[in-house]
N, C-alpha and C positions, 0 to 999 in steps of 0.2 A: 744350191744346185739340185740336191735330192728332192727338196720341197717343190721346186718348179717342175721337175720331172713327174713327181707324184700327182701334181695338179693337172698337168697335161695328159696324164694317163687315165684320169677319171672319165667316166661316162657323163655326158650332160645330165644334169639333175632331172630335167623334164622327162628323159627317157626312162627314169626309174619309177615313174608313177604308173599305177595300175588303175585304169578307168578314171583317170584324172585325180587320183588320190596318191599322195606320197607319204610313206612312213619314215620317220627319223631313222628307225632301225635299218631300213633298206638303204638309205643314203650312207649310213655309217659302214654297213657291210661292203659297200662299193667304194670305200676309200675316202669319203668326205669326212673331214675332221669334225669332232663333236664341238670343239670350240669355234664359235662364230657361225654355226650352221643356222641357228634361228635367225640371226641378223641377216645372213645372206638370203634366206628364203623370203623374209619380209621385204628385203630390198628388191627382189625379183617379182614381187606381187603375189606370192603364195598366201592363201588365207587359212588360218588355223581352224580346224574342224573340232578337234578334241586333243587331249594330251598326246603328242607324238604323231599327229596326222594332219596333213595339209591338203587343201584343194588347189589345183593348178591355177595359174593366173588366168583370169577371164572366166572361170567356172564358178557359178553360184553354188554354195553348199546346200543343195536341195536335199530332199529326203533320200533319194538313191545314193547320192554322194556320202551323206552321213551314215547310212546303213553300210555302205561299202567300207568306210573307215573302220567300223567296228568289226566287220567280218574279216578284214585283212589281218587284224590283230589276233582275232580268235576264230580261225577258219571253221572250227567245229560248230559254231553257232549258226542256227538256221533262222532267217527272218520269219516271223510268225505273227499271229493275232492281228491287231490293227495295222501294224506296219505291212504285213503281207496283204491285208485287204486293200490297202492303197495301191500296191503294185499290181493287183489283179483288177483294179478299177471297180472295186466293190464299195458302194456308198456306205458310210457309217455316220452315226450322229456325232456332232462335234462334242468333244469332252467338256466337262464342266470347267468352271474358272480355276485358274491355278497355273497358267502359263502353257508352254509348248508341251504336247504329250510326249511321253517317253518313247524311245525306239524299243520295239519289242522283238525278242528273239526266243528261241527254244534251244536248250542244251540237251540233246538226246542222250548224252553220256551221264546226265544227272549229277554233274559235279560242280558246275559253276553256279554260284548264287547271285553274284553282282558283277557288273562290268562297268563301273564308273557312273558318274552323275548323268541323268537323263537316259539311262538304259535299264530296261527291265528284262530279266532272264527267267523264263519258265523252265522248270526241270520236268520234262515229260518225254517218254519214249516216242520215237518216230520210226515208222517202217520206211525202208529205202524208197518204196514207191510213193510215199507221201511227200517227198522232196522233189521240187522242180527247179527250173532256172528262169528267172525274170531279170532283165536288165543286167545280166552277168552276175546275179546274186543267187545264192542257194536260198530257197524260200519254200515254205509249206505249200502244197498244191491247194487249189481252190476249195476242194472238199474238206481237207483237213483244217484249212484256215477257218471255214465256216463252223465246223464242229467245235473248234477251240473258242470261237467267239460266242457260240451258244452256251458253252460250258462256263465261261468266265465273265461275260458282260451282263449288265442288267437286261431285263426282258425286252424293253423297247429298243435298245441299241442292237441286241442280238437279232431281233426280227427285222429291223430295218436292213441290216446287212444280209440276212438270209434272203429276204424277198428281192433285194437288189440283184443278188447273184442268180436268182431263179428266172429273172425276166430279162428282156432286151431293154437296155437303158442307154441314155446318152449321159456320159460322165465327162464333164468339161467339153472339150471339142470332139471326143471320141464316142462313136455309137458302138456299143459293145453287145455281143450276142450273149444269150444265157450261158452260164458257166457250168452248171451242174443240175442235178435233179433232187427232189425230196427223197427218193429211194436211196440215192448214194449217201446223202447226209444221215439218213436213218441207219444205214448199215454201219457207218463209222461209230455212231453214238450207241450202238448195241454193245460196244466194248466197255469194260469196267473202268471208265475214266472218272475221276472226281468231277461232280457236277453233271454227269451224263443223264441221270434220272430227271433232274430239273429241266435239262435241255430237251429231253424227249417230250415232256409235258408241253413245252413251248411250241414244239413242232405242230401240235394240234391247232394252234392259233394262226398258223401260217396261211397266207393267201398268195399263191404263186403268181397271180395276175395283177397284184398291186403295181401301180405305175410310177410311184415316187415315194421317197421317205415321208413326205407330208401325208400321203394317202395312208401309209402304214400307221403312222401315229394317230391320225384321225380315227381310223377303224378301231385301234386299241382303246382310245379314249371313249368311244361309243360303247364298246364291249364292257369296259369297266363300269359304265353308267347303266348297264342293262339294256342298251339299245343294240339290236342285231339286224342291221340292214343286209340286203343282198348286195353282192359286190360284182362289178363288171358285168351287168346284165345286158344282153343284146336286145335292143328295141328297134322298131321300125317306125319312121315318120309316115304320115298319110301319103306323102309323095314318094315313098319307097327308099329313103335314105336310112342306112343302118347307123345307129348311134349306141354308145355304151357309156352310161353314166357311171361315175365312180361308185355311188351308193344309191340304193333304191329301197324305200320303205313301201313295198307294193300295196299293202293293205290300206294305206292312207294316200298313196299317190304322191309321195314326197321324194324328190331326188336331191342328192347332196353332191356338189361339185367342189373339188379342191383346186383353186386356180393359182395363178402367179407365174410369170415367165421366169422367175428366179430358178424354178425347178423344171419348167417345161421347155427351156432352151432360149428362144429368140422372140423378138417382137412379132415376127411372122407366125410363130407357133401360138403366141397369145391371141393373134387375130383369128387363127383357126379355132382356138378355144371358144371365142365369142360366137362364131358360126355354129359350133357344136352345141353351145348352150341354147341358142335359139331353136335348134332342131330338137333337143331334148324336151324343151318346153312345149313343143308341138306334138309330142307323142301322146296317144290316148291314155296310156298308163300313168301319165304324169300330170298332176294338177298344179304343183308348185315346185320350184327349184330354189334351193339355198346354195349360195356360193361363198366360199371362204378362201382367203389367201393362205399360202404356206406359213407366212409370218403369224397369222392368227392361230393356226393350228399349233405351232411350236410355242408361242409365247402367251396365248390367251385361250388355252384349250377348254378351261372351265366355261368361258363365255360361249364358245362354239357348241359344246355339248348341251349347256343349259338352253340355248336358243332352239336347237334341234328338238329337244324334249318338249319345250313349250309349244312349238309349232305343231308337233305331232299330236299333243293332247288337245289342241284346238281344232283339229281337222276331223271331220266325220269319215267313217270308213267308206272305201270305194264300193260302189254298187256292183 
């Protein structure tokens, strides 16, 4: 009789979830028995996310859900670095081989070193104004997120993220406005963080007008090879159309375009790129255009740079 009354007095388990995530500890606090809890949750269609945390039936354990599970267990943790970049729709380079990237958090109390498999915790101070809310999660604001990536990521990954945030980008189905400015990033990196000096050097390589991760990587590969084109130069066609090639070696009349609708959006965008290519080719400052796909830039950069250098060496100077 007492067991039946206790069962009838419990709140429905779905009402105990926060943002679609249920903690075992929450269910136990509300009177659900430890014994048989896991079996009952599985029977109702709950999906395990991590030890002691479940996603409600019908919810895919996506990034936000997995981040929420960690933050519910350790509320003082703030989503940061690559995980925060994803929430801000900042493009980042895919990590190297080795499986799914770790969820990243910062512990401003400087106490927690680890929080289970697949979670990376950074121990760094955060000012209150550097913490914002996204999708119901406490997350480093866009400026602090970028400063952290510049301090901790390799050069190429850091600059891809920075240039993404500085420009207007389409990330998946969303067209996002610029998130911050170089001045704001520079101000944060003036503080004595580990890695800040290196990050400040990389700021000098930034092109706020880069249009895609592939353009960023192409420019960096050219710079590494001693090739220094102008970027995002405004040209006029003979019939008065304004066009902006990705890269221009003005002294030789060579334009370089990074193509591929994988990064430019849709097939309609790709068709517009073709029209743009034809207009660039008609500009008096341009004698030749080289076009490369994003895949070539990411996976065959040596070929791309070698061909650009070879073509430049074979072209006479513009008169």
